[in-house]
N, C-alpha and C positions, 0 to 999 in steps of 0.2 A: 077274221070276224071283227067288225067295228063295234066298239062299245058306245053307248049313248053319250058318255062324257067326251069321248073323242070327237063325236059329231059336233057338240057344242064348242069344244075348244077350237076346232078347225073353223067353224062358223065365226067365232069371235076373232080369230086371227085374220080372217078374210075381211071382216068388218073394219078392224083397226088398220089394215093395210090400205083399204079403200079410202078411209078417212085421211090417212097420211098422204096418199096420192092427191086427194082433193085439196088439202092444205098446201101442198107443194105447188100445185098448179095455180092456186089463188095467189100465192106469194110471187110466183113468176109473173103472173098477169098484173099484179099490183106494181111490181118494179118496172115492168114494161110500160104500163100506162103512166106512171110517175115520170119515167124518162121521156115519154112522148110529150107530157105537159110542160116539162122543164124547159126554160128558154135555152137556146143554143149559146154556148159560151162565146163571148166576144173575142175574136182572134185579133192579135196585135199586128200580125204581118199580112193579113188578107181580109178582104171584105167579107162580112157575114152575109149569108143569103138574104136575111131580112134587110140589110143595108142596100143590097142590089135592088130589091123590090121597092124600097123607099125612093131610091134614085129614079127608077123608072116612073114612079108616080108623080115626081116633081115636073113642073113645066120645063121644057127644054132649056130655056134661058137661065134657069136656076140650078141646073145639075152641076154639082161640084166635082167635075171629072178630074181636074188636076189634084184636088185635095185627096180624092180616093186613090189616085195613083201614088202620091207622095206620102200621105199620112192616112192609111186605111184605118188605123186605130181611132183617130179623131173622127173620121166619117162614121165609124161604127157607133161611137158615143153619141153623136148628134142624132143619128137615125134611131137609136134605141130610146132617146129621150123625146123625140119629135112629137109624140102624141100627148105628152104631158106639158102644158105651157110653162108651169113653174119649174119643172125639171130642165126643160130646154133653155129657159132663161139662165139657170145656174150654169149649164154647160157653156153657153155663149159668154157669160161673165168670166168664167175661168179661162176661156180661150182668148178673150179680147183684152182683159185687164191684167196688167203685170203687178201682182201683189208681192212677189218675191224680190223684185228689183233685178235689173241687169239681164233680163231674158232677151234672147236674140229676136224672137218673133218669127212669124211665117214669112216666106218670100211674098213679094207684092201680089203676084197673080193668085196665090192661094188665100192670102188675106182678103183680097177682093171677093173671092167666092164665099168665104165665111161671112163677110160683111153683107153681101147680097142676100144670103140665106137669113141672116139675122134681121135685116130690114123686112124681108117678106114675112118672117115669123111675127115681127112686131105688127105689121099691117093685118095679118090674120088674127092675131090676138085682139087688136083694137076692134076689128069688125065683129068678132065674137062677143066682145063686151057690149058693143053698141046694140047688137041684135038681141042680147039677153034682156028680158024685161026687168 
């Protein structure tokens, strides 16, 4: 025979268990959505998926294919900064200016690709400034 207190104790235990399951599910969903929102880490030895998409969006004559093959880390940095004009200016300055002295630099073909991208970025920035009221 069940006593009235047993009924309330069981009911309270079920309520607490349901609340714990709900909190656990919310925590998992929160971690999952935060992981989905977080940018993918930039890989040093391979092109990031966002970099591949950036390359496909560029005009064919500007695609830095040799850079991507030889220095995927550098291509990832440029692609990550590409949508922010000030940030990409900083990336190009780091790549093109030798502030430490004695750096070997990029091979000519890769330097040409970087310079071509930089020139196009400059034209794009100038056009955006002219178009802005």
